[in-house]
Each structure stands twice: as structure tokens, then as C-alpha cells.
C-alpha positions in Angstrom: 42.8 20.5 9.2 41.5 22.7 5.6 39.2 21.2 4.0 40.2 19.2 0.7 38.5 18.5 -2.6 38.4 14.9 -2.2 37.0 15.7 2.2 34.6 18.1 0.7 32.9 14.9 -2.1 33.2 12.7 0.4 31.3 14.3 3.0 28.6 15.3 0.5 29.1 11.4 -0.6 28.1 10.6 3.2 25.7 13.1 3.5 23.6 12.4 0.2 23.2 8.8 1.1 21.9 9.1 4.3 19.6 11.6 3.0 18.2 9.2 0.1 18.2 6.6 3.3 16.2 8.9 5.3 13.5 9.9 3.3 13.6 8.6 -0.6 13.2 5.2 0.3 10.6 5.7 2.7 8.8 7.2 0.3 8.6 5.1 -2.9 8.0 2.3 0.4 4.8 4.2 0.4 4.1 5.0 -2.4 3.5 1.0 -3.4 1.9 0.4 -0.2 -1.4 3.0 -1.8 -1.0 1.3 -4.8 -1.3 -2.0 -3.3 -4.3 -0.7 -0.9 -5.9 1.0 -3.7 -5.8 -2.2 -5.4 -7.1 -4.2 -2.1 -9.7 -1.7 -2.2 -11.2 -2.3 -6.3 -11.0 -6.0 -5.2 -13.1 -6.2 -1.9 -15.5 -3.6 -3.4 -16.1 -6.3 -6.9 -16.0 -9.4 -4.8 -18.2 -8.6 -2.1 -21.5 -6.4 -2.5 -20.1 -3.7 -0.6 -22.7 -0.7 -0.9 -22.0 2.7 -2.7 -22.3 4.7 1.0 -19.8 2.6 2.6 -16.6 4.1 3.8 -12.7 2.8 3.2 -10.7 3.6 5.9 -7.2 4.2 4.8 -4.8 1.0 4.6 -1.7 2.1 3.9 0.0 1.5 6.7 -1.9 -1.4 7.4 0.2 -3.2 3.7 3.1 -4.9 4.2 5.2 -6.6 1.0 6.4 -9.9 1.1 9.8 -11.0 0.2 8.5 -12.3 -3.0 7.2 -9.8 -3.5 3.7 -9.4 -3.6 1.7 -7.5 -1.2 -1.0 -8.1 2.0 -3.7 -5.2 3.1 -5.8 -5.1 5.5 -8.9 -3.3 4.6 -11.1 -1.4 7.2 -15.3 -1.2 5.9 -17.4 1.3 7.5 -21.0 1.2 6.4 -24.6 -0.4 8.0 -26.0 -3.5 8.2 -28.8 -4.0 6.5 -31.5 -2.7 9.7 -29.0 0.5 9.7 -27.0 -0.1 12.4 -23.3 1.1 11.9 -20.7 -1.8 10.8 -17.3 -2.2 11.0 -16.0 -4.9 8.3 -12.3 -6.1 8.1 -11.3 -8.0 5.0 -7.6 -9.2 4.6 -6.1 -9.6 1.2 -3.2 -11.4 0.5 -1.6 -12.6 -2.0 -1.3 -8.7 -4.0 1.2 -8.6 -6.9 1.7 -5.6 -9.1 2.7 -7.4 -12.8 3.1 -3.3 -14.4 1.7 -0.7 -15.9 -1.3 -0.7 -19.0 -0.7 1.6 -21.9 -2.3 4.2 -20.2 -0.1 3.9 -17.7 -3.2 2.5 -15.4 -1.5 -0.2 -12.5 -1.9 -3.8 -13.1 -2.8 -6.0 -10.3 -3.0 -9.5 -9.6 -4.9 -10.6 -7.2 -3.2 -14.6 -5.9 -5.3 -15.7 -3.2 -8.7 -15.5 -1.9 -9.4 -12.5 0.1 -10.7 -13.5 3.9 -13.6 -11.6 5.9 -12.0 -10.8 9.5 -15.4 -9.3 10.5 -15.9 -6.3 12.5 
């Protein structure tokens, strides 16, 4: 059966939908998770006495978006305790809500719940 223009358009449309679902949607989800991770790290830095030498682990894969639109992120910080020994501390940052952008394009976030120190 020869291809007609309707069949070609239908096939092209299906292909486009598949590409969007498989490739574009996960990219946008990761961008949101990365932004939530960045906001969570800033909040942990501000709320706790985290030394400048502390290293924050990538946490975008530890970010989950709830149905109400808030994000919960687990932040892992590697540093040293007061005796110089290596120390890893985990923080749970629930209730991060993205509000939009300011006039300069900077992300605006609101923290709706207190963060929890989970220990090492």
C-alpha cells in the first residue's frame, strides 16, 4: 500500500509525540529537580553553620516533586568535624515551593517546612 500524505502526517505526528515524551519531558523534570536542589543547598547553607570548605553532593536525583507542586530534597554535605575527621551529614529539605522569577531572572523559592538533619 503506497504512503499517502495523510498516513505520512499521522506517522510523523506519532514519531514527534514519542520523541517529546521520551526525551524532552525528562529534561524538563531534571531542570526542575536541579533548581530545587540548588535552592535546598542554599537553605542548608543559611540555616546551619556549614563551613565554606564543605562539599555538597549533587542532589538533583534526590529531589522529588509532590502532587501539590512542592519539592522534597535530600542534601548530602561532606566536611570535617571540629577534630578534623571526615564527616558526612544528610539533610531532608521538604516543602520547597517555586514561586517564579524576580526581575533579573533569578529563581524565587519559599520554604514551607523546617529542614531535618538526618545525620550521616
